[in-house]
N, C-alpha and C positions, 0 to 999 in steps of 0.2 A: 225709335228712341223718343222719349218724352221731351217736353220743352226744357226741363232742367238737366238734360243730358243723361238721364238714367234709362236703363232698359225699360221697356213697356211690358206689363203683365198681359198675358193672353188668357182670357177667361171667357169661353164660349157661353152665350146666353142660356140660362136655364140649368147650367151645370152646377152641382154643389161646389161651394168654395172650399178648396183643400185647406187643411190645417198644417202649417209648418213647411209648406212647399208651394210652388206654383205649377199649374198644368203646362204652361209654356211661357216663353219670354221672346221679345224681339228687340233688336238694337242694330245700330250701324256704328262703325268706328274701328278703333284699334283693338285687335284681339289679344287677350292675355290668357295663357294656359299654363297650368302647372302639371308636373308629373304626379305620380301617386305620392301624396304627402302623408307621412305617418306622424304619430303622436309622440315623437321624441324631442328632447330639448337640444340646444346647440352643441351639447357634449355627447349627443346620441344616447341619452339615458331615457328610458321609458318610465312614466309614472305607473302605479298600480291601478288597474281597473279600467273598464271601458269608457266611462264618462270622463275620467281624467285624461286618458289618451285622446279622446275626441276633442276635448277643450284645447289640448296642446296642438293638435292638428289644425284646429280653427285658427289659433294664434299663428301657427306657421304659415297658413294660407294668407292670413291678413298681412304678414310680413312680406311675403312674395308679392302680393298685390301692391303694397306700398312702394316696393322697388320700382314698379311700373307707373307710379303716380296715381294709383287706383285705390279703391276701398271696397268694402263689402257691398255698397250700393251699386257697384258695377258687375257683381256676380250674375251670371246667366244660368249656370248649372253647376251642381255638385253631384258627382257620382261616387257613392260610398261602396267600398269593398269591405265586408265584415266577415270575421271568422264564424260569428254566431248571430243569427237574427234574434235569438232569444236574448242575448246580451244587449243588442240594439233596442229591443222592446222592454227590457227589464225595468228601467227607471226613466220614463219619458219626461217627467217633470225636471229631474236633474239634468238630463241631456238637453232639454229645451232651454233651461236656465243658462247652461254653459254656452250654448249657441248664441243666445241673445246677449250675453255679457261680452262676447267678442264681435258678433256681426250685427247686433241690434235686432230690430223687428223687420228685417229684410229677408224675404224667403224666395230664392230662385227656384227654378225647376230642379228636382232632385230624383235620383234613383238609388236604391239600396240593393246590393247584390251580395248574397252569401257565397263565399269562396272556400276552397279546401285549405289553402294556406297563403301566406304573404311572403315576400322575399325576406323581410326582417323577422326573425324568429320570435321576437318578443312583441311584435305589433299585433294588436287586436283588430285594427282597422286601418284603412288607407283611403284617402279621398283625393279625387281629381277635381280641379276647379277650372271653369271657363268663365272669363269676364270680358266685357267690352267697355272700353272707355273712349273718351274724346281723343 
């Protein structure tokens, strides 16, 4: 963990710097994990479209982190489960903007996995988050 209490980026020398994610992270402290967080609001309504659901999922993850006294700067990993990689790749600028509006310019380790379906029939994506805080 860095001197300011944030996880440390792991970037092997000579490797290209990834855009929008980290190769790895290191930290010590109290673990915070979420279940699969979908992009619905508190009334369990889903917005239309992949980017809108992703933004709501980011907001939901931020709310869960806040319950633990943590924030986006404590994120270590996000694992995305998407119904369509094509939807994930369709509008990277809008998706990146939605991400930065909620989490800022903090990019933890990430993985994106295409799945056949999710438990919630209207969900287009589900994200698991892992964070470490003081």
